[in-house]
C-alpha positions in Angstrom: 14.3 36.1 -57.1 15.0 34.2 -60.3 18.3 32.8 -61.3 18.7 30.7 -64.4 15.0 30.3 -64.7 14.4 29.1 -61.1 11.9 30.9 -58.9 13.5 30.4 -55.5 10.7 32.1 -53.6 8.3 29.5 -55.0 10.7 26.7 -54.1 11.1 28.1 -50.6 7.4 28.3 -50.1 6.8 24.8 -51.2 9.6 23.5 -49.0 8.2 25.3 -46.0 4.8 23.9 -46.6 6.2 20.4 -46.9 8.3 20.7 -43.7 5.5 22.1 -41.6 2.7 19.7 -42.7 1.2 17.6 -40.0 1.6 13.8 -39.8 -2.1 13.4 -40.3 -4.3 15.7 -42.3 -6.8 17.5 -40.1 -9.6 16.9 -42.6 -9.3 13.2 -42.1 -9.5 13.4 -38.3 -12.8 13.8 -36.4 -14.4 13.0 -33.0 -17.7 11.2 -32.8 -20.5 11.9 -30.3 -19.1 9.2 -27.9 -15.8 11.2 -27.8 -13.9 8.6 -29.8 -11.4 9.6 -32.4 -12.4 8.7 -36.0 -9.6 8.5 -38.6 -10.7 8.4 -42.2 -8.3 6.3 -44.3 -6.8 7.7 -47.6 -7.9 4.6 -49.4 -10.1 1.7 -48.2 -8.6 -1.5 -46.9 -9.2 -4.7 -48.9 -12.0 -5.6 -46.5 -13.7 -2.3 -47.2 -12.7 -0.5 -44.0 -12.8 3.3 -44.6 -12.5 4.6 -41.0 -10.7 3.6 -37.8 -12.4 4.4 -34.5 -10.4 4.4 -31.3 -10.3 6.0 -27.8 -8.4 9.3 -27.5 -5.7 7.8 -25.3 -5.1 4.9 -27.7 -4.9 7.4 -30.6 -2.3 9.5 -28.7 -0.3 6.3 -27.9 -0.2 5.4 -31.6 0.6 8.9 -32.6 3.5 9.1 -30.1 4.9 5.8 -31.5 5.5 7.7 -34.7 7.9 10.2 -33.0 11.5 8.9 -33.3 13.6 8.5 -30.2 16.1 11.3 -29.4 19.5 11.1 -31.2 18.2 8.6 -33.7 19.6 8.9 -37.2 16.8 9.7 -39.6 18.8 10.1 -42.8 19.3 7.0 -44.8 21.7 6.8 -47.7 20.9 4.9 -50.9 22.5 4.2 -54.2 26.1 5.5 -54.5 26.1 6.9 -50.9 25.0 3.6 -49.3 27.5 2.0 -47.0 28.0 -1.1 -49.2 27.9 0.7 -52.6 30.7 -0.2 -55.0 31.5 3.4 -55.9 31.3 4.8 -52.4 35.0 5.1 -52.0 35.2 7.2 -55.2 32.7 9.9 -54.0 33.9 10.4 -50.4 36.5 13.0 -49.5 39.8 11.4 -48.7 41.3 12.3 -45.3 44.7 11.4 -44.0 44.3 8.5 -41.6 46.2 8.8 -38.3 48.9 6.2 -38.0 48.5 3.7 -35.2 51.5 3.7 -32.9 52.1 0.7 -30.6 52.4 1.5 -26.9 56.0 1.9 -25.8 56.7 -1.2 -23.7 59.8 0.4 -22.0 57.7 3.0 -20.2 55.5 1.8 -17.3 51.8 2.5 -17.4 50.3 4.8 -14.8 50.1 3.0 -11.5 52.7 0.3 -12.5 56.2 0.0 -11.2 59.2 -0.2 -13.5 60.7 -3.7 -13.8 64.4 -4.0 -13.5 
């Protein structure tokens, strides 16, 4: 479906591919004859290292460390939406703030006796 020159099916397809991609490309992950996990780096380190070899359990621990904790905010705001941005107050919806009402001192709190 095209609206105003945008092919939404192509955009949806690209978005789905991006969302479902794995954290590590399968082409860069292998196991050697000793049963160790061999991870090929995208670009070599300064010392020339091109692969990282580790035990499967150590690899799983490092992979699990990449998974965020439950209920952790993953969305970060930058530029105008950042918390300390100068113009943030201009781009947020304005809601009526509830008025603070001081507690009535004449009424006793629950569990207290009224003073005479």
